[in-house]
C-alpha positions in Angstrom: 96.3 56.5 113.0 98.4 59.3 114.0 98.9 62.3 111.6 102.3 62.4 109.9 104.0 65.6 109.0 107.2 66.0 107.0 109.4 69.1 107.1 112.6 69.8 105.5 115.4 72.6 106.0 118.0 73.3 103.3 120.8 75.6 103.7 121.7 78.3 101.3 125.5 78.3 101.8 128.0 75.6 103.1 129.2 75.8 106.6 130.3 73.4 109.6 127.7 72.1 111.7 128.6 70.8 115.1 127.0 68.3 117.4 126.1 71.0 119.7 124.0 72.8 117.2 122.2 69.6 116.1 121.2 68.7 119.6 119.9 72.3 120.3 117.8 72.1 117.2 116.4 68.8 118.3 115.4 70.0 121.8 113.8 73.1 120.4 111.6 70.7 118.0 110.9 68.4 120.8 109.7 71.4 122.9 107.5 72.8 120.2 106.0 69.7 118.9 105.7 67.5 121.9 107.1 64.4 123.2 105.1 61.9 121.0 107.0 62.6 117.5 109.9 61.1 115.8 112.7 63.5 114.8 115.0 62.4 112.3 118.1 64.3 110.9 119.6 63.3 107.6 122.8 65.3 107.2 124.7 64.8 103.9 128.3 65.9 103.9 129.7 66.4 100.5 133.3 67.5 101.6 135.2 65.4 104.2 137.4 67.6 106.2 140.9 66.1 107.2 143.9 67.3 109.3 147.3 66.3 109.7 149.2 66.6 113.1 151.0 70.0 113.6 154.5 68.2 113.9 154.1 65.9 110.9 156.7 66.2 108.0 155.7 66.8 104.6 154.4 64.1 102.4 153.0 60.8 103.7 149.3 61.5 102.5 146.6 63.7 103.4 145.8 62.9 107.1 142.8 61.3 108.8 139.4 62.5 108.9 138.8 65.2 111.8 134.9 65.8 111.0 
């Protein structure tokens, strides 16, 4: 039966997290722990960020989710 370890990281303040940052973190963990581990990321967003087009007129709602 293989050993199972659980680690968790929690941020102190809010900020944006891009796909490239998540991928570089995954690669660093893979390098340090080896190939035979499972890496799972659970990222919980608390505030969806929406953006309207620049040329949109006033009104007509909030806009689509950007990230």
